[in-house]
C-alpha positions, 0 to 999 in steps of 0.5 A, a space after each residue: 501522498 500520505 504522511 507519518 504522525 510525527 510530520 503531521 503533528 509538527 505541521 499542525 502545530 505550526 499552522 495553529 500558531 498562526 490562527 486563533 484558538 479553535 479555528 483549525 478545528 472549526 475549519 475541519 468540522 465545516 468541511 466534514 459536515 459538508 461531506 456528511 451532508 453530501 453522503 446523506 443525500 447520495 445514500 438516503 435521498 436527503 439531509 433534513 429528517 435523517 438520523 446521524 449517530 456520532 461515535 465520539 472518543 476523547 481526542 480532537 477527532 471526537 471534537 471534529 465529529 461533535 462540531 460537524 454534528 452540530 452543523 448537521 443538527 442545524 440542517 434538520 438532522 437528528 443527531 445523537 453522539 455516543 460518548 465512549 470516554 468521560 473526557 470528550 471535547 467540552 466545547 464540541 459537546 456543548 455546541 452539539 447540545 445547543 444545536 439540538 443534538 443529544 450526547 449520551 455517555 456509553 458504558 459497558 452497562 448502557 451499551 445495549 441501549 446504544 446498540 438499539 439506537 444504532 439500528 436506526 442510523 442513516 449515517 454513522 460518523 466515526 470520531 473514536 480515535 485519531 493519530 494516537 490510535 492503535 490497532 483494535 478497539 476496546 469496549 464499549 467502542 468495539 461493541 458499537 462498531 461491531 453493531 453498525 448496521 449495513 444500511 448506514 453510511 459510515 464516515 470516518 474522521 481522519 482515519 478509520 478507528 482501530 488502525 495504526 496511523 503510521 503502519 496501516 496495521 489493524 486489530 480484530 475490531 476496527 471501523 470499515 468506512 465508506 468515506 474517510 474525511 482527512 484534514 490537511 493531508 492523508 495519513 500514512 495508514 490510508 495508503 497502507 494495507 490492510 487499513 487502506 481497504 477499510 478507508 473507503 473513498 478518501 476526501 481531503 479537507 484543506 486546512 493549510 498544512 501543505 507548506 509545513 509538510 516534508 518534501 517527500 511523503 512517507 507513502 506515495 501512490 504513483 499515478 499514470 502521469 508519474 509512471 509516464 514521466 519515469 518510463 524509459 522511452 528509447 531515443 531515436 538513436 537507441 540500439 538493443 544494448 542502449 535500451 538495456 540488456 537483462 540477464 535472467 537466472 530463472 526456472 528449474 527442472 520442476 518449474 520451467 514455466 516460471 522462466 517462460 513467464 519471467 522472460 515474457 514480462 521482460 520482453 513485453 516491457 521492451 528490454 533491448 535483449 534478454 540473456 537467459 541462464 537456466 537448466 536444459 529443459 527450461 532453456 528449451 521452453 524459453 527458446 520455444 516461447 521466445 526465439 529472440 532470447 540469447 542463452 548464456 551469460 554476457 554483458 548485461 545492465 541488470 539481473 533478474 534472479 530466482 523465479 522458479 529456482 529451487 535452491 536445493 536442486 542439483 543444478 547450477 542455478 544457485 552458483 549463477 545467482 551468486 555470480 550475478 550478485 557478485 557482479 555489482 549490477 542491479 538485481 531483482 531477487 525473486 522466489 528462490 533467490 530470496 532463500 539464498 540471500 541470507 547466506 549472501 548477506 552473512 558472507 558480506 557483513 563486516 565484523 561490526 554487523 553494519 548493514 550496507 545500503 544496497 537499496 540503489 541496486 537490489 530489489 527483493 520481491 517476496 510475497 507474504 510467506 516468502 517475506 516471513 521466511 526471509 525475516 525468520 532466516 535473518 533472526 526475526 521469527 515471523 509468520 505469514 499471518 504476521 506479515 498480512 496483519 502489518 505488511 508495511 512494518 515487516 517490509 520496512 524491517 526486511 529493508 533495514 535488515 538487508 539494506 535493499 529495497 523491498 517490494 512486497 506483493 499483495 492486493 496492494 503492493 508495497 515498495 519500501 526503502 530502508 529509510 521507511 519511505 514507501 510506494 503503495 500501488 493498488 491498480 490490480 484486479 482480484 483476478 490477478 491472484 493467479 499462478 505465475 503473476 509474480 514471475 511476470 511482475 519480476 520480469 517487468 521490474 528487471 527490464 526497468 532496472 536494465 533500462 536505468 530506473 532505480 530499484 524504488 522506481 522500477 518496483 513501483 512502476 512495475 507494480 503499476 503497469 502489472 496491475 493495469 495490464 491485468 485489468 486490461 487483460 481481465 476486462 472483468 473476467 478470469 486471466 492467466 499470467 501470459 494474458 497479463 504479459 501480452 497486455 503490457 505493450 498496449 498498457 505502456 502505449 496508453 500511459 505514454 499517450 496520457 
């Protein structure tokens, strides 16, 4: 679970009102020093006699680093603090010097000398920026970070400096940590891409914030227990209709395989029945692969729309998508349906321009390029690179503009509601970056919608299972998308036994 800056600051203020001045920082610094010592032992074989460099900025994170450095110095570590601001924590710097460490002011003129000393560090402790940080670093901090040697263990205080605490966006220069030690609770950026990739292993030092934090975190990552609890297990009395019937509008003359893969994801997930709607050739391909599907429309509990659909094609798929959206049933909108969606939105927006809340029945599943196109179509000019640099912010914007829940596919998949609350799932191996993987994911999510899950839960659970099934299929090697679908039943069985 991870929280936004505003909620964390409120919780910290409430805790500080109950303890003596400085006690909270000392508690944080003590936990930080213990973890730094452990990292030194693991990476360099010991603590005493090792060299640590502290990168210290003007805020409380710098104070935490200085007090932790003082504790390390008392254990025989040679500690040098590079101060990148004239206003650093005075008590922290005094404590470090009293313990035998050094404080060195670094300016643009003296940065070269500091770079040379960095080369000998066994540990670099990043205390440059904290909750007030923004993407990217300025000099002289940027130059120091760029020259952290590969052999040094990097520990970030609270979060890697140079990332946005609330969105996870990164600038051109930021810290890449081996370990991030955060206090009280994880900051949102530690679960949000791309910053989450820069955080390394996450360690949380308890400083008593839990009673003062909101019941629902800004960002959460589901684990196996969560997924097993949410999974729609059929009761003994279930029949195929009670288990859920999913309608799928997918495929086209050019992309019949997308229909096969979307149906594969749904069938392997355990939906009671699939009703498939598509062009003649795609229907033949689906029937050949999955003889249990029923071609044509009929009663359904949910729809999966758009995988492999070409909006400009001269077929009946756009009309079928329109009819499914008009039905009021929960829908997953993938690929081609996303291109049709802005027109649907405009047709159903009232004169006030208010966006109705559709998050309880619509799940959009774009990748970065599709999300950029959708936002641009909605009047927010966006490029794929913009989405990749700040995925949470753009997914949240799309959720607000559409009123839908948005699942943004990527190495870390985000599921975001219009109110900004998000799930962040990162179970998939890099081998899952393969053609058709998104079609299988859409099929899994559609089956879960038909099984009664909300779009928020269906998207999150689907991302988890999709990633775990891919890891099971891969076993460290290449995979194709049908391999992933084939491993879904065993993946679900293992989760339910968990």
